[in-house]
N, C-alpha and C positions, 0 to 999 in steps of 0.2 A: 538509340539502343532499347530495348526493353526489361523494363523492370517489375515484376509481380511485387505486389504489396498487401500484406495480410498480416494475423497473427491473433494470439489470446491474452488477455490481460486481466488478470483478479489478482488477490493474495490470500490465501486461506490458512484458519487456523485450523490444526490440526486436532485442537480440544473444542472445538465448537462442535455442538452434536445435530445442527442443523444445516442437512446440505442444500448448497447450490444448485440448483435445476436451471433448464434453460431459459425460463421466465424472467429467471433472475439477470440475465445478460441483456446490454445493448448489443444488437447485432449490425453491422455495417456491410452490406451485400454489393456486388458491381460498384453501378458509379456513384452509387450512394456515398461507397466508401471515400471516392476521391474528392466527393463535396462537401464532407464533414468539415469543421472547422479545426478539428486533430488534423488532418491532414493535409489541410490548405496549402501549407507552405510548400508540398510537393511542386507546386505549379513553377516555383521558382528554378526548377532543373529543365536542361536543355535533355531530355531523354521523356520518352513514353513509359508512364505509369499504368500498369496492368491488374487491376482491383480483385481481389479474390474474396475473402472476408476479413472481417475482425469483429472479434467477439471480446466484449468487457464488462465486467459486473465490478461492484463495491467490493472491498474485501468482506468475507465471512470464513462458511464453514467450507469443507471441500467440496470440489464439484462430484455432483454425481455421476456415475462410471456410464450412462446413458446419453446423459446430456455431453459431456465431454466427448465421446465416441460419435456421436450426433455431429458436433461440429469440425472434428477432426475431418470426418467422410466427408464433408459438404468442401471444408478448406481443401482438401487434397483433389476434389474431383475440379472444383474451379482450378488448381495452380494445375492439374495435366491439361485442361480445356485451354489454359495461358500460353502451353509450349510453343514453338520455342521462345525462351526468354535468355537473356545474357546475362542476368542478375534476379537476386531473390532480397527484399525490405523485409524484416519480422520485426514490428515494435510491440512486444513483450513487457510482461512486469517481470517473471522470473518466480514468483511466489504461492504457485498453482500446486493443490494437494488433491488429486484426484483418487476418489473412493477406489478403494483396492490396488493404488499404482503410487511408487515413488516417482519422485523426478519426472515429472507431468510433463517440464516443459523438455526435458531430453528425450522424452518419447514425441511430441509435437515437432521441434525442430530434427529429430533424426528422421523423424519419416518424409519432413518436407525435404531434406537432402538425397534419400532415396529416391525422390519423383523427380528432383531437378539432375541429379546427376554430381560427378565427384567434378567437374570443370566449373560447374556454374557457380561464382561467389555469391556468399551469402553474408547481411550486416544485420545486425541485432541491437535493437537498443532494450534496455531494461531499466527499472526502477533501481537503485541503490537499494531498497531491502527485499532483493531479490536473493535467490542462492543457485549457484550454480556447482555442475557437476562436470566431470573429464568427457562424460561423453555429450555434453551441451559443445565443452570448449572443441572436440573434436569433429562435429557438424560444423561448426562455424570459420568463416574467414575473417571477420571484422566485430568488435564489440563496443559500444559503448553504453555509459548508464548515467543519472540523474548524478548532478553534484551537489544538489543541496537538499534537505531537509530542514523545513517545508518544501515541497517540490514547486520551484518556481522556475525551475530550467527544461520543464519538458519539451517544448518545443525545440529549443536548442540544442538539448540532447538527440533526438529525433534527427535534427539538422547533421550532427554529426557523424550519424549511421550512415545517413543517405549520402553527405559527402564522400565519404571514405570508398563506398562503394562503386559513385560515380567516377571519383578520381581512379579507382582502379581497373575500370574498365578503359575510362579514356585513353588510359597510360597503357594499358598491359600489367602494369605490376602487382604481382599476387603479394601482398602482405601476410607477415605471419601474427599466429596469437601465441601470447605466453602468459600464463595464470601462477599467480603463487597463494594457496590458499594459508588462511590464516585459522587456528581453530580457540576464534571468541566469537561468539554472538552475544549480541547484546541487544535490548529495546532500543526503538527508533527515538525512544524521548530522552534516551541516554546519549544518544550519539547525533542530537541536531549541528548538524551544521553552523548554527547559528551561535552555537557555544563552544568552547574549546574542551577539549583539544581539537573536536573534528574540522572545527573551522580552520585551524591551522593545517592540519592535514589536507582537506579536502583544496586549500588557497596552494598547494604545493601544485597540484595536476596541470594548470595549464603551462608552467615552468618545464615539466615533464615533456606536456604534447611539442615543446619548442623545439627537442634534442633532436640530433639530426636521427634519422631512421626509426623516429616513433610519429606515430599517427594519432592515436589514442591513447589516454590513460584514465583507466577507472580501477574506483575506489570502491568494493564493496563495503556495507555494512553485515550484507546477509539478513532472514529471517526468523526471527528467534522462536517465533510460539508455532512453529512448523516443527514436531518432532521424525524427522527424518535425518538421515547421515549426510545431504549435501548441506544441512543449516551451519553456515562458518562464514565468517567475512573472507575476504579475496583482495586480493592486487591483479586488475585483470589490463595489459596494454598490446597494442597491435603497431606494427610496425614492420618496418626492412630488415631491421638489424639486429639480429639473435641476440648477440653479445650483451648490445644496449639494453634490449628486452629485458632481457634476463637480470643483467645488474640494477636497472631501476624496479624491476616487480619485487625483487628481493629488499629491496632499500625500503620499498615502499611498504610491504609487508611488514618488515624489521619495525617501523615507525610505528606501526598500528598496532603490532604487540606491546613494541615499548610503554604503549600511552596508555593500554589496559584498564588499569588502577585509576587511571584518570576522570574518566567517562563521568559525569556527575547531570543531576537533572539541571534543567535551567531555570527552571521555576522553584517556588517556593512547595512542598511536597508535605504530605500530615496522612491522617488516616480520615476516614469519612467524618468521624465525628469531632476531630478538631479543626477541617478545612470547612468546616461549617459554623463551628464556632466563631473560628477567624474570620468569616465572611462577615457574619453577620455584625460583629465588635468592629469592623472597618469603617473608618473613618473617610475612607474615600470610596469611591464607586463611578462606575458597575467593578465590583468582584466578579472576575471570571472564573469559575471553578471546574476543572476538566476532570470528570469522572474516568479514569484513565481504562480500569481493567474490561471495562464494555464498551469501549470504544469501538464504534461498528467500521470505522475507515481502519483499523487494525484488525479487523477480523471478529471484533467483539459480535454478541450476539443483538447489543441495543435494547432488551428487553429488563433489565434489572431494574428493581425500584428501590435498592437501598440508600442511594441519597434523595429521593423524596420520602423516603420512612424517616429519616434521620433531619430533615427539613422541617416537616411534620413536628416532629418529636421537640424540635429548638423553636417552635413556632414563627421562624424565618417570613419576614413581610418584605414586600417588594420582590419577589423572585420571576424570573422568566426562566423555564428550565425546557429546553429542546432538545430531544423530547424521548418519548419512551415509544417502542414498537409495542405495539397492543393492537390488533385487528379486532378481536372480539369488544372490547373496550371503544373501540372508535365505532363501530357497527351499533353498540348500544346509543352511544352518543347521538349518530344520526336518526335513529329510529325515535328517540327522544326529542330533540329537534333544539333548536337555539333559547337559551334563557330557561332551562329546566334545570331544575336542583333534584339530585336524587344521588344514592348510593350506587358506589361505583367500584369494582375492584379491578386494580392495574398491575400489570408484571407479570413475570414467570409464565409467557405463553406459548415461547417457543423453545427457552432451554428449562421444559418444568422441573428437572431435576436438581438445577443449580443456586436457585436463589428462589426468595420468598415472596409474592404478591402482598401488595398493600391495599386495604379497603378503607374508602374514603367518601365524604360527604363534599361533590362539588358539585358548579354551576355550569352549563356549557357558554360559554360567552362569544364562540365562534365557531363554524363549522365550514371549510374549506373543498368544497367537489370540487370533482375532477372527471376529466373525463374516462379513466380509468380508475377502477375501486382503487387499487394499490396505492394511487396517489392522493388518494383523501387525506385530509389532517382536520384535526379539532384542536380547541383551544379548551382546557377545563381551569375554571377559576377553585382551587382548594385551600381556602383562606387568604394568605398573603401571597399564594402561588399561582402564577399562570404556566399550568402544566401544556406542552405539546405534545397530542398522541398522533402517530401515524401509522397506517396499515404496513407498511414495508421497512424493511430495514435500511435506513439513513441516517446521514450526518446532518449538522445542521453549522453549516461554515462559513457561509456567507450572509452579509446583511440582508439581503434580498430575500434568505428564507424565513425570517423573522419579519420584514416589513410586510409581504405576502396575509401574513395572518396578522397583519395587525400590530405588532410588537414592534418597541425600539426597545433593541439591547443597551445603546447609549443611556437611556432614562432610568432605567434598574437599578437597583441594589444590588442583587446576586444575579447574573444568567450562571446558568448550568448547562453544560452541552457534554455530552458522552466524546469525549476527543482526549486525546494526549497531548504533544505539544499544539499551540492553537495553532489557527490558521490565519495566512496573511491580513484577512479581514477583521477577525477577530480580536489579533493578538495588540494591535497599537491602540484601543478602546481598553483592553484590562487596565484594570486601577485597584487594586493589582490582581495576577493570575496565580490562580494555588491552583495543585493536582493532587487528587484525592487517589493516593496508591491502593486502590478497592481491588476487592476479588473478580476474580470474572476468565475469560477463556485466553484475554491476551492480560492477565498478572504481570505489572512490571515486574515481581519478584518472582523472575522466569525459574528460580529454585524450589518456588512452591507447588509448580507444575509436574508432572512425572516425565521422565526423563526416559524413553523405552527403546527411540531408537537413534537417537544424536550420536555422533561420533565419539569415543573417548580419548584421549581427554580432551575438554572443551572447556573453555573459561566462558561463565564463572561458575559453573559447576562442578568442576575442578579448579584445580589452583596452585596445587603444589607439582609442579612438571615443568620443563623446559621446552624452548621451542628452536627452532631455527629453520628461517624460510627456504624452501626448495623452489625453482621456477621449473614449470613443466610446460611441455608444448603442445599444440595440437597434432591429431593426427594430420591434418590439411596441410600443416608447416613443423616437422617435426623439431622440437629443439631439444640440445642435451641438456641433463639437468646436473 
């Protein structure tokens, strides 16, 4: 059997003013796609996988229309060249927003459907922080999504999607796709699967999978920082028994709705000033302080200096701050050289209207060069703070991100990262973990952000309304509602 593979994977805050361009994507083409670690698992299947194009970028602002159309055109040509095929696997995220377009994945997937035709089964894997629409459901045959946040089951989810597709092709059985939208959209930091009630809700999914007539149960949290109508939670089930699918989709949607008031942050939270004060006063270390409102892995800009200003104001010592995106400041560091002390203006270079820069006296303690200027970094010492500057928007989630720069987070008094919930590598060393509910384009207080396009009513923007789940079928396999 011949199965084409491709997709596009990113998450876009519609409040982020910085457009993502082609250069911001890691693009896999042709054989390089199949050789990439993220797709290595495909070798375990007795099938011929035909690579097309897969484009991936860290979360950020909307994708420029020109970049999206270029990726879509190339993917389309490669998919057409792959024909005839027996099936198509799409590795997606689900929260992409394209400049001047709503429901970008709907556009991508429906275009793929048009190319492969009505009889070719399509299976997609998603991030649980993606958003779904009827257009997407109507174009797919099978669907699976991550069941963990932080995401530690990415490959497992991709395998579920491909396994269903192979099963369908081997048996000739065409599954149905049923979904039940839930008018709730909450930040990922309040819906981590490590904490209740999300932990318990997601623990139900394997048991639902085991029910006769069900192939896969997915629960979407949705992406709250996309101001578009499809931003919502949803239960999405794939299987062969429509009656069972509808019943279980409604039950899962109802359970999520019933728990809407119970979702809380899984760590201590507070204002920037409160969190910095608590971190300084802590008798244990390292305190890991997450600056949530400017988290680049949630769609934040990554250039805000609010926390840096507060650390300086409170004379914090023993701090590693990784990091702030500021290409102009980084360029000045490379021009000056290691060991140089000079005045430096830091922050607010990408979102110039959203925050204020900070003027500091700093000493360059390390310059990390790279083949690409965008990958260069510097460590600047500002009093008791070792600040990492980077040229491009990026997270610092892995211990190796620090050790590359000669920094040891385990030995610091305070580690500041632009993050929401902590990554699997940082969480175990946090003693304790604090999260600053800071302002930014991924503000945890979503009600503080404009709502111009989101559906009405939607919790938590609206609270005084009732809801009863409705199960809706795909146009590929219509189901009664």
